[in-house]
N, C-alpha and C positions, 0 to 999 in steps of 0.2 A: 096528321094527328089522328089518333084513335078516338073512337066515340067515348071511351072511358076517360081519356085525358081531357077531352072537351067538356065532359061532365064536371070535372074538378074546376076547370076554368069557370064554368057557369056558377058553381058554388061560391067561388070567390066574388064573382060579380054580384051574386045575391047578397053576400055580406056587405059589399060596397053600397049597393043601391037601396037595400031595405033593412040593413042590420039584421039579417036573417039568422037567428040563433040556431035553427035546425040545420041550415047549410053549414054554419061554422062547426057544429057538433059533428057533422059528417066528415068535414075536413080534418078535424082534430082526431077523430077515432081512426081515420085512415093514416094520416101523416105522422102523428106524434110518436107512435111506436117505431116507425121506420126512421124517423129523425134520431131517436134515441139510439137505435142499433147502429146507424151510420156514424154518429158521434163517438160511440164507444169504439168502433173499429178505427176511427181517426185518432184515438188515444185519450179521449176524455174518460174520467171515472164514471161509473154508473150514475152516481148522484149528480155530478156536473152535467152529464148528458141529459138527464131528466130536466134539469134547470134550463139548459140551452134549448131543448125541444119545446118546453112550455113557453119560454121567452119568444122563440121564433113564432109559435102559434099565436101568441098575444100580439106580436107585430103584424101578423096576417090580419087579425081582427081590426087593429088600429089603422093599418095602412093599406087596406084592401083597395082603396081608390088609386093607389099607385100601380096596381097590377095591370099589365098590358099584354093580352094573349097574343098580340102580333109579334112581340119581342121574345117571349118565353112562355112555356106552358106552366101550369100550376106547380107541378112537381119541381121543375127547375127553379122557379121563383122561390118556393118555400125552402128548398134545400140550400139555396144561395143565402137566404136570410140566416139560416141556422149556422152555416159555415162562417159567414161574416161575423156573426155575433161571437162565435167561439174565438175567431182570430182577434177580434177587438179585445176580448178579455185576456187572451194570452199576451198581447202587446202591452196592455195595461199592467199585468202582473210582472212582465219583464222590466218595466220602468220603475216599479215600486222599489223603494230603498229596502235593502236587506238589513235586518237588525243583527248586530254582532252578538254572538253568544258569549256570555260572561260566566266564568266559574265563580259561584258565590263564595267558595272557600278562599279564593284569591282576594276578595274584598275585605276580609277580616284582618 
């Protein structure tokens, strides 16, 4: 693991242990644009990619205690959160009932 990668791991640990807002801001400024670009390349619209990226980073804030640097580095963990969130929404959308279009002229 590189020193840079270990630095991101330590930032997540600071969020977990001290609710360190500066550590979170550093994580957000580094990862949010990269998540958005990744999600756009994966097929999300720019607006949806922005939402998924923000949602993933909010999850990092809320669930920093679940991060284990022995299992994955910060980048892998954060990108997995974003990918899983996008897949969850796609599955939910696929299950949603589709409304049938009705021609108003036919109703008269």
